[in-house]
C-alpha positions as CSV (number, residue, x, y, z in Angstrom):
1,M,-0.4,0.0,0.0
2,Y,1.1,3.7,-0.6
3,G,2.1,6.1,2.1
4,L,-1.1,8.3,2.3
5,I,-2.6,5.8,4.0
6,H,0.0,5.2,6.7
7,R,-0.7,8.9,7.1
8,A,-3.9,8.4,7.6
9,V,-3.1,5.6,10.1
10,R,-1.3,7.7,12.2
11,Q,-3.6,10.8,12.0
12,M,-6.6,8.0,13.2
13,A,-4.6,6.8,16.0
14,T,-3.1,10.0,16.9
15,E,-6.7,11.6,17.1
16,G,-7.7,7.9,19.5
17,L,-5.1,7.9,21.5
18,G,-2.9,11.1,21.5
19,P,0.8,12.0,20.2
20,D,2.7,10.5,22.8
21,R,1.1,6.8,22.7
22,W,1.3,7.2,18.8
23,R,4.9,7.8,19.6
24,E,5.4,4.7,22.0
25,L,2.7,2.2,19.7
26,S,5.1,3.2,16.3
27,R,8.2,2.5,18.0
28,A,6.6,-0.8,19.3
29,A,5.5,-2.2,15.9
30,D,8.6,-0.9,14.1
31,I,6.8,1.7,12.1
32,H,8.9,5.3,11.4
33,D,8.4,8.7,9.8
34,D,10.2,7.1,6.4
35,D,7.2,4.7,6.6
36,M,4.8,7.7,6.3
37,I,6.3,8.9,2.6
38,S,3.1,9.7,0.9
39,A,4.0,9.1,-2.4
40,K,6.2,5.6,-1.8
41,V,4.7,2.3,-2.1
42,Y,5.0,-0.1,0.8
43,S,4.7,-4.0,1.7
44,D,1.2,-4.9,3.0
45,E,3.1,-6.5,5.9
46,T,3.9,-3.2,6.9
47,T,0.8,-1.8,6.5
48,M,-1.0,-4.7,8.3
49,R,1.4,-4.4,11.2
50,L,0.4,-0.7,11.6
51,I,-3.3,-1.3,11.5
52,G,-2.9,-4.3,14.0
53,A,-0.7,-2.3,16.7
54,V,-3.4,0.4,16.3
55,S,-6.1,-2.8,16.6
56,T,-4.3,-3.8,19.7
57,E,-3.5,-0.6,21.6
58,L,-7.3,0.1,21.2
59,D,-8.7,-3.2,22.0
60,V,-10.3,-3.5,18.9
61,P,-10.3,-6.6,16.4
62,V,-8.4,-6.4,13.2
63,E,-11.7,-6.1,11.2
64,E,-13.5,-3.7,13.2
65,M,-10.4,-1.7,12.8
66,L,-10.0,-2.3,9.3
67,E,-13.5,-0.7,8.7
68,Q,-13.6,1.8,10.8
69,F,-10.2,2.5,8.7
70,G,-12.3,2.4,5.8
71,A,-14.7,5.1,6.5
72,Y,-11.9,7.2,8.3
73,W,-9.8,7.2,4.9
74,V,-12.9,8.4,2.9
75,R,-12.8,11.5,5.2
76,F,-8.9,12.0,5.5
77,A,-8.7,11.6,1.2
78,G,-11.2,14.0,1.2
79,T,-9.0,17.0,3.3
80,S,-5.6,15.2,1.5
81,G,-3.7,16.2,-1.8
82,Y,-6.2,13.9,-3.5
83,A,-9.3,15.8,-2.3
84,A,-9.9,17.4,-5.8
85,M,-9.5,13.8,-7.3
86,L,-12.0,12.4,-5.1
87,D,-14.3,15.8,-5.6
88,M,-14.0,15.2,-9.4
89,A,-15.0,11.6,-9.0
90,G,-18.5,12.7,-8.6
91,D,-21.2,14.4,-7.0
92,N,-23.3,11.5,-5.7
93,L,-22.6,8.1,-4.8
94,L,-23.5,6.1,-7.7
95,E,-21.6,8.8,-9.8
96,C,-18.2,8.2,-7.2
97,L,-18.4,4.3,-7.3
98,R,-19.1,4.4,-11.4
99,N,-15.5,6.8,-11.6
100,L,-13.3,4.9,-8.3
101,D,-11.5,3.0,-11.1
102,R,-10.5,6.3,-13.0
103,L,-9.6,7.8,-9.7
104,H,-7.4,5.2,-9.0
105,S,-6.1,5.2,-12.9
106,G,-4.8,9.1,-11.9
107,I,-3.4,7.6,-8.9
108,K,-1.3,5.0,-10.8
109,L,0.1,7.8,-13.1
110,T,2.1,9.3,-9.9
111,L,2.6,5.4,-8.1
112,P,2.8,2.8,-10.7
113,E,4.0,0.1,-8.8
114,A,1.1,0.4,-6.6
115,E,-1.7,-2.7,-6.7
116,L,-5.2,-0.9,-6.7
117,P,-8.4,-2.4,-6.5
118,S,-11.4,-2.1,-8.6
119,F,-14.8,-1.4,-8.6
120,T,-17.5,-2.3,-10.4
121,V,-21.3,-0.9,-10.0
122,L,-23.3,-4.3,-11.2
123,D,-26.8,-3.1,-10.8
124,H,-28.6,-0.3,-8.7
125,G,-32.4,1.2,-8.7
126,K,-34.0,3.2,-5.9
127,G,-31.9,3.3,-2.6
128,Y,-29.6,0.7,-3.6
129,V,-26.5,-0.4,-5.7
130,N,-24.7,-3.7,-5.8
131,V,-20.8,-2.9,-6.0
132,R,-18.2,-5.4,-7.2
133,Y,-14.4,-5.4,-5.6
134,S,-11.8,-6.6,-7.0
135,S,-8.1,-6.9,-5.8
136,V,-5.2,-8.9,-5.8
137,R,-4.7,-8.1,-1.6
138,V,-6.9,-10.6,0.5
139,G,-8.6,-10.3,3.6
140,L,-9.6,-5.9,3.0
141,E,-12.7,-6.4,2.5
142,P,-13.9,-5.4,6.2
143,F,-12.0,-2.2,4.7
144,V,-13.9,-1.7,1.6
145,K,-17.1,-2.4,3.5
146,G,-16.1,0.6,6.1
147,L,-14.8,2.9,2.5
148,L,-18.4,2.4,1.5
149,A,-20.1,3.8,4.5
150,G,-17.8,6.4,4.5
151,L,-19.1,7.3,0.9
152,L,-22.7,7.0,2.2
153,A,-21.6,9.4,4.8
154,R,-20.0,11.8,2.7
155,F,-22.7,12.1,0.1
156,G,-25.2,12.5,3.6
157,L,-26.8,9.3,2.9
158,E,-27.6,7.0,5.9
159,G,-27.5,3.0,5.2
160,T,-26.0,-0.2,5.5
161,V,-23.2,-2.0,3.5
162,V,-23.6,-6.0,3.7
163,A,-20.9,-8.3,1.5
164,V,-23.3,-10.6,-0.2
165,G,-20.8,-13.2,-1.3
166,P,-17.8,-13.4,-3.8
167,S,-18.3,-13.8,-7.5
168,D,-16.0,-15.1,-10.0
169,L,-13.9,-11.6,-9.8
170,G,-14.5,-10.6,-6.5
171,I,-16.8,-9.8,-4.0
172,V,-19.7,-8.4,-4.0
173,F,-21.2,-5.3,-1.8
174,H,-25.1,-4.6,-1.5
175,V,-25.5,-0.9,0.0
176,A,-28.6,0.1,0.7
177,F,-29.4,3.6,1.7
178,R,-32.3,6.1,2.3
179,E,-32.6,9.1,-0.3
């Protein structure tokens, strides 16, 4: 994953724990300032070590931490250097979901070695959208669930996100919301 993800985890942890506990946690997890360079790609092992350390410190299961972080990531990205790209992705949930792969294509220009996921809108109707998530990474479904919940909040919608099962090309999420 790339360093901007690490910066977001650091900010989330610092907000929840305070700067002193963050320093202790990062030292114990062997995470350093050079693991926080926004436009650098890091191993998934480093990222998961960081998430695991925050999870342990907050006494929150890793899956729940990933989900919380997914929702946090949307807010963080909306205030980061990628805010303009996120804004251009769409003015509503459906438009944004349809344009996530385009947004990732823009990121790929800056970080060609990044392995970014793909999102495909399978179908939609009044108050719902079904999205397929595909990635070479395994186990990030809770993060994606949180990310989709974060997008609901970004567009002022209340709803639920449920993984309805694997498809031949990824995991399908059902996003239901009240308009």
